[in-house]
C-alpha positions as CSV (number, residue, x, y, z in Angstrom):
1,X,2.2,-3.0,11.9
2,X,5.0,-4.3,9.8
3,X,5.0,-1.3,7.5
4,X,5.3,1.0,10.5
5,X,8.2,-0.9,11.9
6,X,10.0,-0.9,8.5
7,X,9.3,2.8,8.0
8,X,10.6,3.6,11.5
9,X,13.8,1.6,11.0
10,X,14.4,3.2,7.6
11,X,13.7,6.7,9.0
12,X,10.8,7.2,6.6
13,X,7.7,9.2,7.6
14,X,4.3,7.5,6.7
15,X,1.3,9.5,5.6
16,X,-1.3,9.9,8.3
17,X,-4.2,9.1,6.0
18,X,-4.2,5.6,4.5
19,X,-4.9,5.1,0.8
20,X,-8.0,3.3,-0.4
21,X,-6.8,0.3,-2.4
22,X,-9.2,-2.6,-2.9
23,X,-12.5,-0.8,-2.6
24,X,-14.3,2.5,-1.8
25,X,-14.6,3.6,1.8
26,X,-17.5,3.2,4.2
27,X,-20.5,5.5,3.8
28,X,-19.6,8.9,5.1
29,X,-15.9,8.5,4.8
30,X,-13.7,10.7,2.5
31,X,-13.6,7.8,0.0
32,X,-17.3,6.7,-0.1
33,X,-17.6,6.9,-3.9
34,X,-15.2,6.0,-6.7
35,X,-14.6,9.7,-7.5
36,X,-14.2,10.7,-3.8
37,X,-11.8,7.7,-3.3
38,X,-9.6,9.0,-6.2
39,X,-9.7,12.5,-4.8
40,X,-8.8,11.4,-1.3
41,X,-5.9,9.2,-2.6
42,X,-4.6,12.0,-4.7
43,X,-4.7,14.5,-1.9
44,X,-3.0,12.0,0.5
45,X,-0.2,11.4,-2.0
46,X,0.3,15.1,-2.8
47,X,0.3,16.2,0.8
48,X,2.7,13.4,1.8
49,X,5.1,14.8,-0.9
50,X,4.6,18.2,0.8
51,X,2.6,19.6,-2.1
52,X,-0.6,21.5,-2.0
53,X,-4.0,20.6,-3.3
54,X,-7.0,22.8,-4.3
55,X,-10.6,21.8,-3.6
56,X,-12.1,19.6,-6.2
57,X,-15.8,19.6,-7.0
58,X,-16.9,16.9,-9.5
59,X,-19.5,18.0,-12.1
C-alpha cells in the first residue's frame, strides 16, 4: 500500500503486473518457472516503459 501512496503523490503510474522478485510464481502463473519468470518480468518492464514485446518461446 505504501508504494501506491507514494506513486500517487508523486504522480507516477505503477505497472499493473507486479514483478517476481524473491521466487518464481505459483503453478499456472505467468512466472511459474525461472525462464517464464524472467520473460514475465521483462515484458512487464518493457510495457511499463511503453515499449512492445514479441512472443518468446524458449528452446
